[in-house]
N, C-alpha and C positions, 0 to 999 in steps of 0.2 A: 420468699420464692425458693422452691426446692433447688438442690444442686443441679439436677438435670435440666430444669427450666433455665437456670443461668447459663448452662452450657449451650442449650438451643438458642438462647437469645444472642450469645456471642457469635455462634456459628452463622446466624442469619445476618448479623451486622457485617461479618467478614465477607459473606457472599454479596451483600448489597454494595459493598465498597468498591467492587470491581477489581480487587487485588488478585483474585483467582484467574483473571484473564477471560478471554472470550470462549475458550474451549470449556465444555461442561464437565470434563473428566474430574477436575479437582473439586468442583461443587458436589458431584456425585459421591466421590470418595469421602469428603468431609461429612456429608449427610449420612452416609452409611455408617461411619465410625461413631457418629453421635447417636444413631439409632441403636447400635450395639451397646453403647454405654448406658442407654436408657434401659436395655434389657439385662444389664449387669454381666455382659460377656465380652471377651476379647476374641475377635475373629482370627482365624488362621490365614496365612498368606494365600492358600489355595481358595479359601472362601471369598476373599476379596477379589481375586482374579476372576472367579466365575460369576459372582453376584454383582460386581461393580463394572468389570471390564468385559463381561460376556465371553470369557474364555471357556473352552470345553473342559471336561473332566480329565483330559490328558495333560493339562498344563503342569509343567514341572518347575517349581520355584528354584530348584537347584541349578537349572539350566537357563532360566529366564528371570532377569532381575527387575522386570517391569514394575511390579508392586512396590518393591523397595525404592526404586527411582521416584515413582509418583509420591510415595510417603515422604521421602526426603524433600522433594520440591514443595510439597504441601506445608511441611514444617517451615521452610524458608518463606513461603508466602504469608503464613500466619505471623511469623516474626516481622515481616515487612509491614503488615497491617498495624501491629502494635508499636512499631517505631514511627508510624506516620499517622494515618487517620484515627487509629484507635489508641493513641498514646495516653489519652485521658481516662481510659477505662479503668475502673477500680478492681475489676475481676477480669482475668484473662484465661483463655484456654490454651492448651498445649498438647502435643502428641509426643510423649516421651520417646527419646531416641531408642531405636531397636524394638519398639512396641507399636501395636496397632489399637490404641485406645485414646480417648479424649479425656483430659482431666482439667480441673480448674486449678489455676495457680495464682499466686500473688503477683502483682505487676513487678517486672524486673527493671532495675535502674538502667537507664540508657547511658551507655558509656559515651563520653564526649569524643567526637572524632578528632584525629590529629589535625592541627592547623593547616598542614599542607594538603589534606585531602580535597577540600573545596576548591583549591587552586587548580587541581587536576581536572575536576569534573565541571566546575561552574562555567567556564567559557563555552564548553560544548553544550551544556544544559541551557545556558542563556541563548546560544545560537539556535538550538532546536526550538525553544520557546518563541523566539522572535520570528522564526520562519512560520511556525504554526499560527501565531497571532496575526502575522502579515497576511497569510493565505485566508484565514477566516475573516479578517478585516476587509479583504478585497471582496469576498462573497457577500458579506453583510452590508458593506458600505457601497456596493455598486447599485445605486438607485438610478440606473440608466434608463428605465422605462419612464420614469416620472419627468415632470417638467411641462410647462405650458406648451412648448413647441414640439414635444415628443422627441424620439431619438434623433441624433444627428443625421443629416441627409447622407453623409458619406457612408455610414454603416447601413443605412437602408439600401443604398446602391449595392454594397457588398452582399447583403442578405438576398437580394434579387438575383444574384449570380447563380448559375446551375451548380456551382460548387457547394452552395449553402441552401439553395431553395428546397431541395428534397427533404431537408430537416424541418423547414419552416412553413411549408404549404399545406400541412394537414394538422390534425388535432392530437396526434400521438405525442405524449410528453417526451421531454429530452432529459437524459441523465448524463451529467458531466462526471467523468471518472478521472480523478487526479492520481498520478502514480506516486505512491508513498513507499517507504522502505521500512521493513521490520528490523528492529535492533534489540539486542538482549544484553543482559549484564554479565560481566565476568567478575567473579568474587575473589576477594583476597583470603588469606588464611583465617581471618576473623569472621568471614561470612558477609562482609560489606562489599558493596559494588565498587570495584576499583576502576573499571572503565566500561565503555559501551562498545559493542561489537556489531559490525555489519557483515553478514556472510551471505553471498548470493544464492547459495543452495538452501538457506533457511529463511523462509519468507512469512512465517507465522508462528504463533505459540505451539500449534500442533506439529509443525515441522521440527521445532526444537525438541518437543517431547519425543518424537520418533527418532531424532538423532541421538538423544540421550539413551533411549532404549537399546539402540545398537552399539552405543559407545558408553556403557555404564560407568566407566572409569572417570568420565568428565562430569558426572552428575553433580558433584559438589563444586564444580567450577563455574557453571552457568546458571542463570536464572531468567525466567520469563518476566519482563517488566511491563508487558502489555503496552509497548511503546513503539511508535513509528515516527518517521520524519519525512518532510517534503524537501525536494531540491529548491534552492532559492529562486530559480527562474520560473518555477511552476506558478507562483503567485502572479508574476507579471504576465505570463502567457495566458493565465486564466482570465485576467482582467481584459485582455484584448478579445478573447473568444466570447466572453459574456456580453461584450458590447454589441456583437453581431446577434447573438441569440436573443438578447433582450429587445431587439427590434420587433419581435413577435410577442403577443400576449400569452403564448403557450407556457405551461408550467415548466420550470427548469429546476432540477434538483442536482446537488453536488455531493458526491461521496468519494471516499478514498478507495483505491484499488483493494486494500485489505478488507474493506467492508462490502465489496461488491458481491451481490447475490447473483448466481448464474442465471436464475429465472428472469432477472432484469434484462438480460441480453435479448430477450424476445419481446418484452413489454414496452420498450422505450427506444427512441433514437439514442445512440451511444456516441458521445464525444469524449475521446481520451485526450488528456493533457498531461505530459510528463516526459521523463527520460525513456528512451527505448529499453533500457535495462530494467525499467519498472513496469513494463507491459504485463508481466506475469500471466494472468489467465487469458489475455488477449494476444499474446506473442505468436502463437501458432497460427491464429486466424489472420493476423496482419501479414505474415510472411509466407503463408501457404501457397499463394498464387503470385507472389511478388517476384520480380526479376532480381531482387536484392536478397541477400542472406546475411545474417549476423556472423561476423568473423570469429576469430579466436577469442576475442573479448567483445564486450558490448560497445567498445570504442571503435570497432571496425565494422564496416559494411562492405560486402563483396557483390559486384554485379555478376550474376551467374552466367550471363551471355558473353560478356567481354572479358571477364576475370579481373576487371579493374577493382582495386582495393581502395576504399575511402577510409582513411584512418584519422580520427580526431586527435589533435595535439593539445586539447584542452586539459587533459589529465595532469600534464607536467609542462605548462607553458614556461618559456624562458622569461626572465625578468625584463619588463619594459619592452617587450616585443609582441608583435601580432602573432596569432596562431590560427590554424584551421580547425573548424568544427563542422558538424553536419546536421541539417534539419530535415526531417521527413514529414510529409503530409500525404495521407492517403484517404480514400473514400470508397466504400463498397456497400452493396445491399446486405442487410442482415437476414436472419433465418425466418422472419415473420413479417416481411413487408416494411421493415424498419431500415434505417441507414446507420452505418458506422463511419465516423470521421476520426482520424488519428492525427493529432498535432503533437509531434514528438521531436526529440533531438538526442544526439549522442551525449551532449553536455549542455551547459547553460546557454551559451551563445547560439547553438543550433536550435534549441527549443524556442528561445525568444524570437529568433528570426522566423521560424515556421509560423508562429502565432501572428507576428506582425505582417508577414507577407500575405497570408491568406485572410487578413482582416483589413487590408489596405486596398482601395479601389484600383490603383495603378498596378500593383503587383497581381491582383486577381485577374485583371484583363490580360496581363502577360502570361499568366498560367493558363488561362482559357485558350489563348492563341497557341501555346505550346502543345496543349492537349488536343485541340480541335481546330487545326488550321482551316478546315473546310466548313467549320461552323457547327458540327454535331459533336457534343461532348460524349465521351464514353460513359457508361453507367458506373464503371469502377476504374479508378486510376490511382497513380502514385507520383509524387514529385520529390526529388532530392536536391537540396540546396547545399552548396559549399559556402560556408560562412567564415568571414574574417572576424575573429574575436580579439578583444583586448580587455584584460582584467575582468573576465566574466560578462562582458558586454559585447553584443553583436554590432559591428561597424558597417559591414557591407556583405553582399552575398551574390552568388550567381547560380542559376539553375543548371545543374550538371547532368540530370537525368529526369525524364518524364516518360510515362508509358501507361497503357491500359492494363487492367487486371482481368484475368479470366475468373470472374467472381463465382461462377457456378461450382468451382472446385473447392471453394473456401469452406462450405458447409456440407461437404460430402456429396455434392451433386444434387442436393435436395431442391435448390432453387431453379426455377424454370427461366428460360430466356424471355426477355421482354417481347 
């Protein structure tokens, strides 16, 4: 096999491994550099900017470090591949530092990590893995449709409530969106991941790329690991919600917020399960016609009419003491005859109570009475629960706010009144 064929083979393996992340920018850059190597030329920075990143001829490399940042990150991703999935490869590719060409190199010996390093990362890594496995196990193991007697009668009664029936009485598929969080790696002086970072303003690999473009001095500090995590309570809340959804034989699909396609917002009923702070693409829709607003932090909600502030104490609960948390449930029509249902919380206790309250027949009847004392449910509404929590568990709760939503304003007035 000729050298360029070996280079192409390695490049394809790197792309297929997923190490380049979901964004296509790195795959395009790697493919372009490989093609240039096949032609026997080394492209200039301006050529990469215009041919890979669609910049115009006025692009000034001396003023914009975008290409250098992308090249640096691509080198790190290639190194990550060969230290993991590609560690057995007998030939490797590399992009020499300061150059824009792809070369074949001999495998580099992997330096053993200091003994202390796994102690720093492994508890978090194990926790993230456990949460992900638990959530997936809930979804895969929820064989709640099956059984000779069908779903439990209590969940059938809940499903018949106006709170849920708008999702279950037609053939439109249901998409359950779980709120996940994007995290990225912070590197040490040797280029190894020293710790994982969660930043609310950076919610995807693309966000991280843009952040680095505007802050090039941090390019060598951060790396996209294509990694997200779920809050612990999401798995338990998901279990309760699926018990109701599975009373119907309609198809139900579960995706993470980071994987949500905006086109899905019109093609499915949408059920969100997660923290309020993980609403991401749905945040503006949920609060656009709400009487509630997110406060200074995602641990606060403010009633815009009364100015009452609901502040979760779950972030720093005192040892061996109860604390307050908040659970939010809302439902409103979507942009295409579909329905949106939001099961959320400021933290774990609030989220778990939202899911339990709206999947329990007694709590559902109480919610119906609060929303429709005369017997006619509003087409869009929201409920806020103040939850007593202890050690990430919801103990008790009371309904502190309920109200109808003016759902016609959510989608820019495009929806017509019933």
